[in-house]
N, C-alpha and C positions, 0 to 999 in steps of 0.2 A: 520775646524771649525773657525768661525769668531772670531776676537779679542774680540768683545763684549761677545760672549758666553764663551770664555776662561776666561775673567775677572769674569763673574758670577760664573763659575765653581770654580775658586780660592776662591771667597768669601764663597761659600757653603762648600768647603773643610775645611775652617777655623773655622767651628762651631760658626759662628756669631761673631768671634773675629776680631780685627783690623789687617790689613795688611798694611805695610808701602809701600810707593811709590817705593823705591828702590827694595824691595822684589818683588813687582808685576812686575817691569821692568825686573828684573833678571829672574823670572819664565817664562815670556812671550817672552823674547828676543827682547824687543823693548825699546825705550827711555822713560824716565819719562814723557816727553811732550806728547808722543803718548798715554801713559796710562791716563794722565789727560784729553786729548781730548775725548777718548772713554768713560771715566767715565761721562763726561758732556753729551755725546750722550745718555748714559743709563739713566741719570737723566731726559733728555728731554722726554724719553719714560715713565717716571713715577716711576723709581726705586729710592727709598729713600736711597741714599748712603751718609753716614755721614763721616765727616772728622775732625780729631783732629791732630794738628801739631805734637804733641809728640808721637802719636800712629799710625796714618795713616788713612786708609779708612775702613769702615764697611758697609755691606749691612744690613740696618735696616728693610726694607720692600720692597716687590715686588708688582708691579701693576697687575691688573687682565687682562693680555694680553697673547696671545699665540705667543711665539718666537720660530720659527722652530728649529733653531740650538741648542737652550737651551734645548728644549724637547728631541731632538735627542741625545744630549750628556748625559742627565740625565738618559736616558733609558739604555745606555750601549750597550752590545752586544746582541741585540734582532733581530729577523727576522722582526716581525711587528714593524715598526718604524725605519728600517734601513735607510730610507729616509723619512723625514717629510717636507711637503710643507704647507704653510699657505697663504691663499688668503684673501684679505679684503672683497671681495664680489664675488660670482659666482651664476650661475643659480642653479646648483646642484653639490655637491661634487661627487655623483655617476657618473655623466656624465663626469666630469674631470678625475676621476679615470679610467673610461672605455677607454677614449682616451689614457691615459698612457699605459693601458694594450694592446691596439691594436698597440701601437708604440713599444711594446716589453719590457716594464718595468718589472723588477723582482718582484716577490711576496714580500709583506711586505711594499711597499710604502704606506704612509698615507697622505691623503689630507684633511686639515682643511679649513673651511671658517668662517670668523667672522660673515658673514650673507649670506643667500641664498635668491634669489628672487623667486625661484620656488622649494623649498625643497619638497620632496615627501616621502610618506610612502607607506605602502602596499595598494593594490587594487586601485592604482591611487589617493589615498587621498593626500591632501597637508599637508605640515608640516611647521608651523610657525617657522621662524629662525631669531628672532630679533638680531640686531648687538651687539656682545660682551656679550650676555646673556647666551650662552650655548656652548656645544661641538657638533658642526655639522661637521661630518667627515666621510670619507670612506677609506677603506683599500683594497688593491688588494691581493687576495689569489690565489695561484696556487696549490690547494690541490691534493693529490693522493688519491682520493676517487671515488667510483662508483657513478653514478647519483642517485642510490637508497638511498645513505646515505648523500646526500648534506644537508638534514635538520639537521644533526649533528652540522654543523657550526653555525646555528642560535641558537641552544640549548646551545652550548659552549659559544657563545657571550653573551647570556642572563645571564649565570652564571658569566662571567667576569664582566659585568656591575654591577650586584647585589653585587658581592664581593667588587669591588672598592668603591661603594657607602657606603657599611657597614664599610669598613676599614677606609675610609677617613672622614666619617661624624658620624658614629654610628647610622644612620637612618636605620630602619628595611625595607630595600628594598625587595620586593617579585616579583616573576615572574608569569605573567599570560600568559598561552600558547596562541599563539606560540611564540610571540616576544615582549611582552610589559613588562616594569618594573613599578611597582606600589609602592607607599608609602602611608600608611594610606588610602587605597582605591582609590587613584587618580594616574593617569598615569604621569610618569615623563620622560620616555624614550621609544624609539622604535627602531626596527632593520628592515632594508630592505636588503635582499640578492637577488642579481641579477646574474644569471648564464649564461655564454656563453659556448655553447657546440660545439664540432666538432667530427663528426663520432661517435655520441652517447657517447662521453667521455667529461668530464669537461675540458674545455680549461682554464677558470679562473672564479673566483667568485668575485664580488664587494660586500663587506659587508658595508652597510651604517648605521650609528648610529646617532640618534638625542637624546641628553640628555639635558633637561632643568635644567640648573645649577642655574643661578641668575635671572631668569625671575620673574617678578611681575604679579599679576593676570591680569592687564590691557594689558600685552603683548600677551595674548592668544586670539584667535578669539572668539567672543561671543558664538558660537555654541559648543565650547569645554571647556569653562571657568569653567563649573560646575564639569568637570571630570578630569581636568588637574592640575598639581602642579609642583613645582620646588624644588630643594634642598634648595635654599634660603628660600622659603616660609615655608618649613617644619622646617628648623633650627630656623627661627625667632619665630615660634610657641612655640619652646622649650626655647626661650630666648637666643639663641646662634647666633654667627656671621656666615655670609656666608663664603664659602671657595674660594680659588683661582682656577680658571679653569686650569691653567697650572699644578698645583700640581695634580689635579684630572686626567688630560690628561695623565700624566706620569704613574700614578697608573693604570689607565684603560688600556693603551696600554701594560703595563707589564703583566696584567692579561690576556688580549687577546692573547698575544704571548704564554703564558703558556697553555691555554686551547686549542688553535688551533693546537698546537703541538701534543696534546693528542687525538684530534678528529678523526684522521685517524687510531688510534690503538684501537682494541676492548677492551682490558683491561683498557687502559687509558680512553676511553669514558664511560666505565662502572662506573668509579669513578665520572665523570662529571654527569652522569645520576642520581647517588645517591644524589649528592649535589643539582642538579636541583630539585629533589623530596623534599628535606628539605626546599628549598627556594620557592617552588611552592605554589601559591594560588589556583591552579586548581585541583590538584590531590585530590581524595577523595570526590570531590563535584559532585552534579548532575549538568550536563551542557547541554546546547543546542548549537550546532555548526551550523553555516551557511556556507556551502561549495558550493559555486556557487549558483545554484537555489535550492539546496537540504538542508534540515534541518535534523540534527541528534541529538537525545536526548538519554541521558543515564548517567552513572556514569564514571567519568574519573578515570581509574584504574592505569595506569603506562605509562612510556615511553618505547617504543620498542628500540631494539639495533640500529635501523636505524634513531632514533630521532622522529618517529611518535608517536602520542598520541593514546593509547589504550582505547577505550570507550566501556563499557559493556551496550548494549542496553536493553530495557525493555523486549525483547524477549529472552534475554540471549546470544545473538550473540555478539562477540567481533569485533569491527570495528577499522581499522587503519586509523587515520586522519593525513594526511601529512600537510595539510594547511586548512585555514578556519578562521572564527571569532567566538570566544566564546561570545555568545550574552546573556547568562544567567549562573550564578553560584549561587548555594545555598546549 
């Protein structure tokens, strides 16, 4: 862990109290001059570090940036987030994560980008990724799951995102099948799972997540402006302040780690299914699903144990939908 991350960890462990320069020097095993130099580096990144001669230093406020080693340290001993990488700009975090996977990276590595030039969603759609406004990231999973149950990972990830949003902001995040998170009827997050197989078995899964955190309406392309939102926009409507992306990133990765551990276990996934049902805006509704060239209409009944959506058609037949777009809910 870098010295900058160690200094931030020391401040956070102090419950916002002051820490003297000699104390920091002793804890970190470096000279006071080195401590002072790194504090200036942190200030240059936007950290508000106050100093009083008789009391020492105190972290008063943090900037809205993603610092890889700080996120990794705050996560503690998780699988997802065991290695965190942050890039200023990339084409797509899924592409970067896939390259790491092919190079033999262990499951749990997480790749963030402050901006993406060609972020993508499902069905080849583009995903706007304005610089410093959201959480655009991918994580590498090497799950022990049969191909028939890979949809469990998307279900689990949607629960993790909704949990983190609710816990960190109090906003009533809901899940629209199969992979979207909505607040007040507008989309704020999506999930793209890309699977690489070998001999009909899962070799790895790249789980890509885009979460609009501090976007303004003008950050969205005109064609989605009417249906998109961000956490900042929803918080401001309630007269509340936006949140720091780093804090949300830590909370979200912790939740992802918890639910992905359970996804491979039938009993564990049953609990995820029940929570998904409580958070779902789809279950109990009459829906129309577009699955490739086919349209399926009926009532969304439940999630199956493999993560597929059970739809009771008008003829009484139960259909299992693994993928598709919900184009109507009422």
